[in-house]
All heavy atoms as an XYZ file, in Angstrom:
810
protein
N      29.452     -8.153    -18.318
C      28.500     -7.216    -17.760
C      27.657     -7.926    -16.701
O      27.112     -8.989    -16.941
C      27.618     -6.676    -18.892
C      26.686     -5.583    -18.447
S      25.725     -4.960    -19.829
C      26.477     -3.362    -19.959
N      27.557     -7.340    -15.523
C      26.805     -7.948    -14.420
C      25.307     -7.808    -14.637
O      24.842     -6.826    -15.185
C      27.204     -7.295    -13.101
N      24.584     -8.833    -14.218
C      23.124     -8.775    -14.298
C      22.592     -7.817    -13.248
O      23.052     -7.823    -12.111
C      22.505    -10.157    -14.058
C      22.748    -11.094    -15.205
O      23.035    -10.659    -16.306
N      22.635    -12.379    -14.948
N      21.605     -7.039    -13.640
C      20.955     -6.146    -12.686
C      19.978     -6.977    -11.852
O      19.105     -7.633    -12.389
C      20.210     -5.036    -13.420
C      19.606     -4.026    -12.498
C      18.925     -2.921    -13.278
C      18.277     -1.958    -12.313
N      17.546     -0.931    -13.002
N      20.175     -6.955    -10.557
C      19.328     -7.747     -9.667
C      18.035     -6.983     -9.392
O      18.048     -5.817     -9.010
C      20.062     -8.020     -8.358
C      19.290     -8.900     -7.413
C      20.088     -9.172     -6.150
C      19.281    -10.062     -5.233
N      19.959    -10.271     -3.963
N      16.892     -7.647     -9.589
C      15.610     -7.046     -9.258
C      15.376     -7.199     -7.765
O      15.506     -8.284     -7.215
C      14.465     -7.734    -10.020
C      14.497     -7.400    -11.486
O      14.949     -6.336    -11.867
N      14.012     -8.308    -12.301
N      15.039     -6.080     -7.131
C      14.778     -6.102     -5.700
C      13.283     -6.190     -5.451
O      12.502     -5.524     -6.100
C      15.330     -4.836     -5.045
C      16.837     -4.629     -5.147
C      17.229     -3.300     -4.540
C      17.575     -5.762     -4.454
N      12.903     -7.024     -4.525
C      11.507     -7.111     -4.122
C      11.333     -6.314     -2.840
O      11.841     -6.685     -1.793
C      11.082     -8.566     -3.895
C      10.893     -9.296     -5.188
O      10.557     -8.707     -6.201
N      11.115    -10.592     -5.162
N      10.612     -5.215     -2.955
C      10.343     -4.385     -1.794
C       9.106     -4.922     -1.090
O       8.145     -5.315     -1.731
C      10.127     -2.933     -2.228
C      11.351     -2.352     -2.877
C      11.440     -2.231     -4.250
C      12.427     -1.932     -2.105
C      12.572     -1.693     -4.843
C      13.557     -1.401     -2.684
C      13.629     -1.285     -4.057
O      14.745     -0.764     -4.629
N       9.142     -4.960      0.237
C       8.054     -5.537      1.013
C       7.420     -4.565      1.990
O       6.546     -4.954      2.758
C       8.557     -6.767      1.772
C       9.023     -7.839      0.816
O       8.326     -8.167     -0.128
N      10.207     -8.361      1.049
N       7.859     -3.308      1.973
C       7.324     -2.312      2.882
C       7.378     -0.969      2.172
O       8.310     -0.706      1.417
C       8.146     -2.268      4.180
C       7.403     -1.686      5.349
C       6.597     -2.482      6.155
C       7.492     -0.334      5.649
C       5.900     -1.956      7.238
C       6.797      0.205      6.728
C       6.009     -0.606      7.507
O       5.311     -0.080      8.576
N       6.385     -0.120      2.405
C       6.377      1.172      1.723
C       5.800      2.265      2.605
O       4.950      2.021      3.461
C       5.574      1.077      0.431
N       6.295      3.472      2.371
C       5.722      4.697      2.916
C       5.214      5.495      1.723
O       5.866      5.522      0.670
C       6.802      5.559      3.594
C       7.229      5.079      4.941
C       8.244      4.139      5.063
C       6.652      5.592      6.094
C       8.659      3.712      6.312
C       7.067      5.167      7.341
C       8.076      4.220      7.457
N       4.092      6.161      1.872
C       3.592      7.067      0.841
C       3.302      8.402      1.507
O       2.618      8.467      2.527
C       2.309      6.529      0.161
C       1.740      7.553     -0.806
C       2.577      5.228     -0.556
N       3.875      9.462      0.925
C       3.641     10.841      1.358
C       3.048     11.569      0.164
O       3.497     11.360     -0.963
C       4.956     11.541      1.708
C       5.807     10.803      2.695
C       6.705      9.834      2.283
C       5.721     11.104      4.043
C       7.501      9.162      3.199
C       6.516     10.436      4.960
C       7.405      9.468      4.541
N       2.083     12.421      0.389
C       1.537     13.149     -0.752
C       1.135     14.567     -0.391
O       0.820     14.888      0.741
C       0.366     12.401     -1.388
C      -0.830     12.165     -0.496
C      -1.832     13.118     -0.370
C      -0.960     10.972      0.209
C      -2.938     12.891      0.447
C      -2.067     10.743      1.019
C      -3.049     11.716      1.127
O      -4.134     11.492      1.929
N       1.182     15.415     -1.404
C       0.717     16.801     -1.335
C       0.031     17.044     -2.668
O       0.696     17.248     -3.688
C       1.897     17.743     -1.131
C       1.465     19.197     -0.974
O       0.247     19.446     -0.844
O       2.346     20.072     -0.998
N      -1.285     16.942     -2.681
C      -2.039     17.027     -3.933
C      -3.076     18.142     -3.853
O      -3.433     18.607     -2.771
C      -2.724     15.691     -4.289
C      -1.693     14.590     -4.469
C      -3.745     15.283     -3.255
N      -3.555     18.544     -5.006
C      -4.589     19.557     -5.086
C      -5.780     19.130     -4.247
O      -6.155     17.960     -4.222
C      -4.990     19.743     -6.556
C      -5.968     20.880     -6.747
O      -7.097     20.819     -6.281
N      -5.522     21.910     -7.441
N      -6.384     20.094     -3.583
C      -7.513     19.826     -2.685
C      -8.628     19.029     -3.356
O      -9.290     18.212     -2.716
C      -8.064     21.165     -2.179
C      -8.992     21.066     -1.000
C      -9.378     22.433     -0.477
O      -8.511     23.331     -0.429
O     -10.552     22.600     -0.130
N      -8.806     19.214     -4.657
C      -9.849     18.507     -5.405
C      -9.615     16.998     -5.439
O     -10.546     16.228     -5.630
C      -9.915     19.007     -6.848
C     -10.249     20.463     -7.004
C     -10.096     20.875     -8.452
C     -10.132     22.377     -8.593
N      -9.800     22.819     -9.943
N      -8.360     16.580     -5.289
C      -8.014     15.164     -5.417
C      -7.573     14.506     -4.118
O      -7.248     13.325     -4.100
C      -6.940     15.012     -6.493
C      -7.462     15.315     -7.887
C      -6.386     15.212     -8.933
N      -5.395     16.268     -8.849
C      -5.566     17.512     -9.311
N      -6.693     17.853     -9.881
N      -4.617     18.409     -9.206
N      -7.595     15.235     -3.019
C      -7.129     14.692     -1.740
C      -7.896     13.428     -1.361
O      -7.294     12.407     -0.996
C      -7.217     15.751     -0.613
C      -7.022     15.117      0.755
C      -6.187     16.845     -0.838
N      -9.211     13.466     -1.431
C     -10.008     12.302     -1.027
C      -9.764     11.094     -1.931
O      -9.736      9.960     -1.465
C     -11.501     12.651     -0.982
C     -11.888     13.455      0.243
C     -11.534     12.744      1.539
O     -11.800     11.562      1.708
N     -10.934     13.465      2.475
N      -9.575     11.336     -3.226
C      -9.310     10.226     -4.152
C      -7.978      9.563     -3.830
O      -7.877      8.333     -3.796
C      -9.320     10.723     -5.595
C     -10.687     11.116     -6.092
C     -10.615     11.616     -7.513
C     -11.981     12.058     -7.986
N     -11.951     12.575     -9.349
N      -6.948     10.373     -3.606
C      -5.626      9.832     -3.275
C      -5.687      9.113     -1.929
O      -5.135      8.018     -1.777
C      -4.554     10.940     -3.285
C      -3.228     10.427     -2.743
C      -4.382     11.491     -4.697
N      -6.382      9.703     -0.960
C      -6.531      9.076      0.348
C      -7.164      7.688      0.204
O      -6.684      6.709      0.775
C      -7.392      9.960      1.261
C      -7.571      9.402      2.641
C      -6.702      9.748      3.659
C      -8.615      8.530      2.930
C      -6.867      9.232      4.938
C      -8.785      8.011      4.201
C      -7.905      8.363      5.205
N      -8.236      7.591     -0.570
C      -8.936      6.313     -0.741
C      -8.061      5.265     -1.420
O      -8.089      4.090     -1.053
C     -10.237      6.517     -1.525
C     -11.306      7.195     -0.705
C     -12.562      7.421     -1.515
C     -13.604      8.164     -0.697
N     -14.814      8.437     -1.475
N      -7.283      5.678     -2.400
C      -6.374      4.740     -3.067
C      -5.350      4.224     -2.060
O      -5.137      3.012     -1.939
C      -5.662      5.401     -4.278
C      -4.512      4.531     -4.768
C      -6.650      5.667     -5.409
N      -4.716      5.117     -1.331
C      -3.694      4.714     -0.359
C      -4.281      3.819      0.728
O      -3.647      2.851      1.142
C      -3.041      5.938      0.264
S      -2.014      6.884     -0.887
N      -5.492      4.124      1.165
C      -6.149      3.355      2.232
C      -6.406      1.912      1.806
O      -6.407      1.010      2.628
C      -7.462      4.057      2.608
C      -8.139      3.509      3.814
C      -7.474      3.987      5.070
C      -8.282      3.562      6.277
N      -7.501      3.568      7.468
N      -6.587      1.688      0.497
C      -6.792      0.320      0.000
C      -5.560     -0.560      0.181
O      -5.664     -1.780      0.272
C      -7.146      0.342     -1.490
C      -8.621      0.435     -1.742
C      -8.900      0.284     -3.213
N      -9.093      1.634     -3.724
C      -8.814      2.035     -4.948
N      -8.323      1.195     -5.823
N      -9.028      3.269     -5.307
N      -4.383      0.048      0.188
C      -3.137     -0.722      0.181
C      -2.326     -0.627      1.466
O      -1.544     -1.521      1.771
C      -2.256     -0.256     -0.983
C      -2.886     -0.487     -2.319
C      -3.621      0.507     -2.953
C      -2.768     -1.722     -2.963
C      -4.211      0.291     -4.179
C      -3.356     -1.951     -4.190
C      -4.078     -0.941     -4.794
O      -4.666     -1.164     -6.015
N      -2.468      0.480      2.199
C      -1.590      0.749      3.338
C      -2.386      1.234      4.548
O      -3.570      1.554      4.432
C      -0.557      1.822      2.942
C       0.373      1.440      1.803
C       1.049      2.684      1.226
C       1.410      0.448      2.268
N      -1.705      1.339      5.680
C      -2.318      1.866      6.900
C      -2.114      3.372      6.959
O      -1.010      3.868      6.710
C      -1.668      1.239      8.132
O      -1.889     -0.146      8.153
N      -3.175      4.081      7.320
C      -3.085      5.531      7.474
C      -2.258      5.820      8.712
O      -2.558      5.325      9.795
C      -4.489      6.122      7.606
C      -4.507      7.603      7.650
N      -5.293      8.286      8.530
C      -3.835      8.533      6.932
C      -5.122      9.584      8.349
N      -4.232      9.754      7.390
N      -1.218      6.601      8.549
C      -0.309      6.870      9.660
C      -0.564      8.249     10.264
O      -0.779      8.384     11.441
C       1.145      6.728      9.200
C       2.143      6.853     10.305
C       2.157      5.962     11.364
C       3.068      7.879     10.307
C       3.066      6.082     12.398
C       3.984      8.006     11.330
C       3.983      7.109     12.368
O       4.884      7.240     13.385
N      -0.538      9.285      9.419
C      -0.742     10.640      9.917
C      -0.984     11.568      8.738
O      -0.225     11.557      7.780
C       0.486     11.079     10.713
C       0.282     12.239     11.645
C       0.603     13.573     11.001
O       1.355     13.662     10.048
N      -0.015     14.612     11.500
N      -2.060     12.347      8.783
C      -2.426     13.265      7.704
C      -2.233     12.621      6.332
O      -2.919     11.684      5.995
C      -1.689     14.590      7.833
C      -2.150     15.372      9.055
O      -3.222     15.122      9.594
N      -1.351     16.307      9.505
N      -1.300     13.095      5.548
C      -1.111     12.564      4.198
C       0.048     11.568      4.136
O       0.840     11.561      3.191
C      -0.880     13.712      3.213
O       0.222     14.485      3.629
N       0.138     10.718      5.146
C       1.201      9.718      5.229
C       0.573      8.341      5.473
O      -0.255      8.173      6.354
C       2.192     10.036      6.377
C       3.286      8.987      6.455
C       2.781     11.429      6.210
N       0.995      7.382      4.664
C       0.568      5.993      4.810
C       1.810      5.118      4.846
O       2.858      5.496      4.321
C      -0.297      5.567      3.614
C      -1.670      6.139      3.634
C      -1.905      7.440      3.231
C      -2.744      5.378      4.067
C      -3.181      7.975      3.254
C      -4.020      5.901      4.100
C      -4.240      7.202      3.689
N       1.670      3.927      5.444
C       2.783      2.983      5.451
C       2.260      1.583      5.697
O       1.150      1.386      6.201
C       3.819      3.345      6.502
C       3.361      3.083      7.922
C       4.486      3.393      8.868
N       4.121      3.035     10.232
C       4.847      3.315     11.272
N       5.979      3.971     11.128
N       4.470      2.950     12.467
N       3.076      0.593      5.339
C       2.696     -0.772      5.628
C       3.361     -1.770      4.705
O       4.154     -1.420      3.832
N       3.026     -3.027      4.941
C       3.568     -4.103      4.116
C       3.017     -3.990      2.709
O       1.858     -3.621      2.508
C       3.223     -5.457      4.729
C       3.929     -5.683      6.054
C       3.643     -7.039      6.657
O       3.054     -7.905      5.973
O       4.008     -7.227      7.822
N       3.864     -4.339      1.748
C       3.502     -4.131      0.356
C       4.202     -5.173     -0.507
O       5.421     -5.212     -0.556
C       3.948     -2.721     -0.052
C       3.763     -2.356     -1.484
S       2.057     -2.176     -1.998
C       1.418     -0.952     -0.894
N       3.435     -6.012     -1.157
C       4.027     -6.982     -2.075
C       4.404     -6.257     -3.370
O       3.856     -5.189     -3.676
C       3.033     -8.106     -2.384
O       1.957     -7.599     -3.151
N       5.326     -6.812     -4.149
C       5.698     -6.173     -5.417
C       4.501     -5.954     -6.346
O       4.393     -4.898     -6.974
C       6.720     -7.142     -6.017
C       7.330     -7.809     -4.820
C       6.194     -7.962     -3.843
N       3.588     -6.905     -6.420
C       2.427     -6.744     -7.308
C       1.481     -5.664     -6.785
O       0.921     -4.890     -7.574
C       1.697     -8.069     -7.487
O       1.222     -8.554     -6.254
N       1.314     -5.581     -5.468
C       0.469     -4.531     -4.900
C       1.097     -3.157     -5.110
O       0.386     -2.178     -5.320
C       0.217     -4.789     -3.416
C      -0.792     -5.900     -3.166
C      -0.917     -6.246     -1.700
C      -1.707     -5.208     -0.951
N      -1.911     -5.584      0.472
N       2.430     -3.088     -5.067
C       3.122     -1.831     -5.306
C       2.865     -1.343     -6.732
O       2.597     -0.159     -6.956
C       4.621     -1.982     -5.050
C       5.476     -0.744     -5.257
C       5.043      0.379     -4.332
C       6.939     -1.078     -5.028
N       2.908     -2.238     -7.679
C       2.627     -1.883     -9.072
C       1.194     -1.373     -9.209
O       0.946     -0.350     -9.864
C       2.873     -3.089    -10.011
C       4.375     -3.404    -10.067
C       2.304     -2.832    -11.405
C       4.705     -4.746    -10.694
N       0.251     -2.057     -8.571
C      -1.150     -1.645     -8.653
C      -1.382     -0.312     -7.943
O      -2.124      0.533     -8.440
C      -2.063     -2.727     -8.071
C      -3.520     -2.491     -8.363
C      -3.827     -2.471     -9.849
O      -3.431     -3.360    -10.577
N      -4.526     -1.433    -10.292
N      -0.745     -0.100     -6.788
C      -0.845      1.175     -6.077
C      -0.374      2.309     -6.983
O      -1.041      3.336     -7.122
C      -0.007      1.136     -4.792
C       0.214      2.477     -4.085
C      -1.098      3.052     -3.556
C       1.223      2.325     -2.959
N       0.784      2.128     -7.598
C       1.341      3.147     -8.489
C       0.383      3.430     -9.653
O       0.131      4.584     -9.992
C       2.705      2.688     -9.006
C       3.470      3.765     -9.726
C       4.803      3.278    -10.270
N       5.671      2.728     -9.244
C       6.101      1.468     -9.229
N       5.736      0.610    -10.164
N       6.913      1.049     -8.284
N      -0.176      2.390    -10.232
C      -1.119      2.539    -11.347
C      -2.362      3.309    -10.905
O      -2.814      4.230    -11.594
C      -1.521      1.152    -11.895
O      -0.334      0.493    -12.341
C      -2.512      1.262    -13.029
N      -2.916      2.926     -9.753
C      -4.121      3.595     -9.239
C      -3.857      5.060     -8.907
O      -4.708      5.925     -9.152
C      -4.652      2.865     -8.007
C      -5.230      1.492     -8.334
O      -5.358      1.150     -9.536
O      -5.544      0.760     -7.382
N      -2.692      5.360     -8.347
C      -2.359      6.749     -8.032
C      -2.185      7.576     -9.302
O      -2.666      8.709     -9.383
C      -1.092      6.821     -7.164
C      -1.264      6.396     -5.717
C       0.087      6.264     -5.033
C      -2.155      7.386     -4.964
N      -1.510      7.022    -10.298
C      -1.327      7.750    -11.565
C      -2.664      8.088    -12.221
O      -2.787      9.095    -12.908
C      -0.468      6.947    -12.528
C       0.995      6.931    -12.170
C       1.808      6.262    -13.286
N       3.159      6.003    -12.880
C       4.145      6.887    -12.916
N       3.910      8.110    -13.334
N       5.368      6.547    -12.546
N      -3.676      7.252    -11.982
C      -4.996      7.478    -12.580
C      -5.736      8.660    -11.952
O      -6.619      9.228    -12.598
C      -5.841      6.206    -12.459
N      -5.379      9.043    -10.721
C      -6.116     10.126    -10.064
C      -5.332     11.426     -9.900
O      -5.932     12.470     -9.690
C      -6.680      9.696     -8.687
C      -7.675      8.579     -8.841
C      -5.596      9.329     -7.716
N      -4.006     11.386     -9.991
C      -3.235     12.621     -9.801
C      -2.995     13.324    -11.135
O      -3.136     12.731    -12.204
C      -1.892     12.364     -9.088
C      -0.921     11.580     -9.967
C      -2.096     11.693     -7.741
C       0.515     11.598     -9.452
N      -2.645     14.597    -11.030
C      -2.210     15.385    -12.182
C      -0.725     15.665    -11.996
O      -0.342     16.348    -11.035
C      -2.987     16.685    -12.275
C      -4.439     16.496    -12.581
N      -5.289     17.550    -12.735
C      -5.186     15.386    -12.771
C      -6.504     17.107    -12.998
N      -6.465     15.784    -13.017
N       0.089     15.175    -12.916
C       1.546     15.294    -12.783
C       2.023     16.736    -12.627
O       3.015     16.984    -11.958
C       2.247     14.655    -13.983
C       2.163     13.139    -13.974
O       1.870     12.565    -12.905
O       2.396     12.536    -15.033
N       1.327     17.668    -13.249
C       1.758     19.071    -13.220
C       1.474     19.747    -11.884
O       2.091     20.749    -11.550
C       1.072     19.880    -14.325
C       1.203     19.310    -15.716
C       0.201     18.179    -15.986
O      -0.948     18.242    -15.503
O       0.594     17.214    -16.664
N       0.530     19.218    -11.111
C       0.110     19.878     -9.875
C       0.390     19.084     -8.609
O       0.538     19.675     -7.539
C      -1.407     20.130     -9.901
C      -1.876     21.081    -10.948
C      -3.386     21.273    -10.888
O      -3.977     21.104     -9.805
O      -3.970     21.579    -11.933
N       0.407     17.772     -8.695
C       0.425     16.934     -7.500
C       1.785     16.284     -7.258
O       2.545     16.037     -8.191
C      -0.633     15.836     -7.629
C      -2.035     16.406     -7.792
O      -2.300     17.498     -7.259
O      -2.850     15.758     -8.457
N       2.030     15.997     -5.986
C       3.274     15.343     -5.573
C       2.919     14.107     -4.755
O       2.164     14.191     -3.783
C       4.099     16.312     -4.709
C       5.264     15.664     -4.025
C       6.451     15.464     -4.701
C       5.174     15.256     -2.707
C       7.537     14.863     -4.065
C       6.246     14.653     -2.062
C       7.425     14.465     -2.749
N       3.443     12.959     -5.162
C       3.299     11.717     -4.399
C       4.675     11.069     -4.332
O       5.343     10.909     -5.355
C       2.292     10.735     -5.054
C       2.239      9.431     -4.268
C       0.911     11.362     -5.144
N       5.095     10.715     -3.140
C       6.394     10.071     -2.949
C       6.162      8.688     -2.348
O       5.483      8.560     -1.324
C       7.252     10.906     -2.014
S       8.859     10.172     -1.647
N       6.719      7.670     -2.982
C       6.649      6.302     -2.466
C       8.062      5.893     -2.078
O       8.957      5.856     -2.918
C       6.088      5.322     -3.520
C       4.703      5.759     -3.985
C       6.065      3.901     -2.963
C       4.166      4.960     -5.164
N       8.245      5.620     -0.803
C       9.542      5.150     -0.315
C       9.415      3.648     -0.119
O       8.556      3.183      0.639
C       9.948      5.847      0.987
C      10.107      7.338      0.717
C      11.221      5.230      1.556
C      10.426      8.155      1.933
N      10.254      2.897     -0.814
C      10.182      1.436     -0.806
C      11.324      0.874      0.033
O      12.465      1.284     -0.117
C      10.267      0.905     -2.233
C       9.195      1.494     -3.141
C       9.443      1.183     -4.591
C      10.566      2.049     -5.101
N      10.759      1.978     -6.545
N      10.973     -0.083      0.887
C      11.958     -0.721      1.750
C      11.880     -2.231      1.587
O      10.835     -2.775      1.227
C      11.697     -0.362      3.215
C      11.737      1.128      3.545
C      11.108      1.392      4.888
C      13.155      1.628      3.515
N      12.974     -2.895      1.893
C      12.999     -4.352      1.803
C      12.090     -4.979      2.856
O      11.451     -5.983      2.613
C      14.418     -4.886      1.973
C      15.374     -4.386      0.908
S      14.850     -4.836     -0.753
C      15.405     -6.510     -0.801
N      12.049     -4.394      4.054
C      11.165     -4.863      5.117
C      11.046     -3.776      6.169
O      11.688     -2.738      6.066
C      11.658     -6.188      5.709
C      13.055     -6.081      6.241
O      13.348     -5.228      7.077
N      13.946     -6.946      5.767
N      10.259     -4.013      7.187
C      10.021     -2.972      8.186
C      11.069     -2.923      9.290
O      10.920     -2.180     10.243
C       8.617     -3.097      8.783
C       8.414     -4.388      9.552
O       9.322     -5.248      9.534
O       7.358     -4.551     10.164
N      12.150     -3.673      9.163
C      13.177     -3.618     10.202
C      14.483     -3.008      9.700
O      15.516     -3.188     10.313
C      13.415     -5.008     10.792
O      13.673     -5.945      9.790
N      14.422     -2.258      8.614
C      15.631     -1.619      8.100
C      15.610     -0.106      8.310
O      16.409      0.606      7.751
C      15.854     -1.928      6.594
C      16.142     -3.392      6.386
C      14.681     -1.480      5.764
N      14.677      0.380      9.104
C      14.641      1.808      9.378
C      14.350      2.043     10.848
O      13.790      1.199     11.526
C      13.609      2.532      8.505
C      12.174      2.125      8.766
C      11.402      2.811      9.685
C      11.612      1.061      8.079
C      10.086      2.431      9.918
C      10.302      0.682      8.317
C       9.533      1.369      9.233
N      14.779      3.182     11.322
C      14.473      3.580     12.686
C      13.448      4.697     12.639
O      13.412      5.475     11.699
N      12.615      4.762     13.632
C      11.581      5.785     13.663
C      11.692      6.569     14.946
O      11.880      6.003     16.020
C      10.207      5.132     13.558
C       9.081      6.137     13.653
C       7.737      5.462     13.639
O       7.577      4.439     14.333
O       6.847      5.960     12.945
N      11.593      7.875     14.821
C      11.590      8.755     15.975
C      10.481      9.769     15.759
O      10.435     10.442     14.742
C      12.940      9.466     16.087
C      13.053     10.353     17.282
C      14.441     10.963     17.409
O      15.377     10.484     16.741
O      14.576     11.915     18.176
N       9.543      9.847     16.686
C       8.425     10.770     16.572
C       8.588     11.853     17.623
O       8.775     11.563     18.803
C       7.072     10.035     16.769
C       5.919     11.015     16.721
C       6.908      8.944     15.731
N       8.538     13.096     17.186
C       8.607     14.241     18.090
C       7.248     14.924     18.087
O       6.601     15.004     17.050
C       9.676     15.220     17.633
C      11.078     14.647     17.466
C      12.010     15.702     16.907
C      11.597     14.116     18.795
N       6.824     15.390     19.217
C       5.541     16.082     19.269
C       4.393     15.115     19.462
O       4.566     13.965     19.856
N       3.217     15.591     19.128
C       1.985     14.844     19.363
C       1.941     13.553     18.569
O       2.136     13.529     17.374
C       0.791     15.718     18.982
C      -0.531     15.062     19.246
C      -1.675     15.961     18.832
C      -2.963     15.240     19.066
N      -3.881     15.355     17.997
N       1.660     12.470     19.254
C       1.461     11.177     18.598
C      -0.024     10.927     18.516
O      -0.748     11.105     19.494
C       2.092     10.046     19.411
C       3.559      9.896     19.251
C       4.013      8.765     20.131
C       4.915      7.834     19.393
N       5.447      6.777     20.237
N      -0.492     10.501     17.366
C      -1.895     10.146     17.188
C      -2.021      8.659     17.460
O      -1.692      7.837     16.619
C      -2.356     10.488     15.772
C      -3.839     10.262     15.585
O      -4.475      9.621     16.437
O      -4.369     10.741     14.580
N      -2.472      8.306     18.647
C      -2.530      6.902     19.048
C      -3.559      6.108     18.277
O      -3.429      4.904     18.130
C      -2.800      6.812     20.546
C      -1.666      7.336     21.385
C      -1.972      7.272     22.857
C      -0.838      7.904     23.653
N      -1.123      7.979     25.054
N      -4.617      6.766     17.784
C      -5.646      6.026     17.056
C      -5.218      5.685     15.636
O      -5.471      4.613     15.154
C      -6.948      6.830     17.025
C      -7.605      6.908     18.391
C      -8.941      7.600     18.328
O      -9.614      7.504     17.292
O      -9.306      8.238     19.325
N      -4.547      6.610     14.960
C      -4.152      6.373     13.576
C      -2.767      5.763     13.465
O      -2.525      4.907     12.636
C      -4.196      7.672     12.758
C      -5.600      8.093     12.450
O      -6.505      7.282     12.414
N      -5.801      9.379     12.261
N      -1.831      6.243     14.262
C      -0.463      5.769     14.140
C      -0.270      4.429     14.792
O      -0.769      4.164     15.876
N       0.425      3.548     14.104
C       0.731      2.261     14.703
C       2.085      2.369     15.395
O       2.946      3.098     14.967
C       0.728      1.174     13.630
C       1.461      1.554     12.368
C       1.268      0.552     11.263
O       0.259      0.611     10.591
O       2.177     -0.270     11.093
N       2.261      1.664     16.455
C       3.499      1.715     17.204
C       4.528      0.821     16.531
O       4.254     -0.338     16.210
C       3.252      1.249     18.631
O       4.461      1.243     19.337
N       5.709      1.364     16.307
C       6.763      0.591     15.667
C       8.061      0.830     16.423
O       8.566      1.923     16.441
C       6.914      1.035     14.203
C       7.923      0.270     13.383
C       7.484     -1.188     13.249
C       8.048      0.880     12.018
N       8.557     -0.189     17.060
C       9.803     -0.093     17.812
C      10.796     -1.063     17.214
O      10.528     -2.250     17.100
C       9.585     -0.402     19.293
C       8.588      0.596     19.899
C      10.907     -0.376     20.050
C       8.158      0.262     21.307
N      11.943     -0.531     16.826
C      12.970     -1.365     16.202
C      14.248     -1.236     16.985
O      14.644     -0.197     17.379
C      13.184     -0.966     14.743
C      11.902     -1.203     13.994
C      14.330     -1.729     14.128
C      11.916     -0.827     12.562
């Protein structure tokens, strides 16, 4: 039987759609760990230990029955391509060209 290899993710995106009562709490948690990209989207470098803490902090403020939070984990920031259509928010969005 082959050993399951543990992957260390070093980059993450977080998307969320939560009840209005908890939007600010989720925003503040995400802001502690990642860069605000656009509305309810954050992204940035993320160590494995910070990812665990982010997940723990988010679970403490969301309600599973009502809220949606998606964490997309990547090995690094050069394994994805980005294409933005429409208005770019130059103040919040960071430029990423790969």
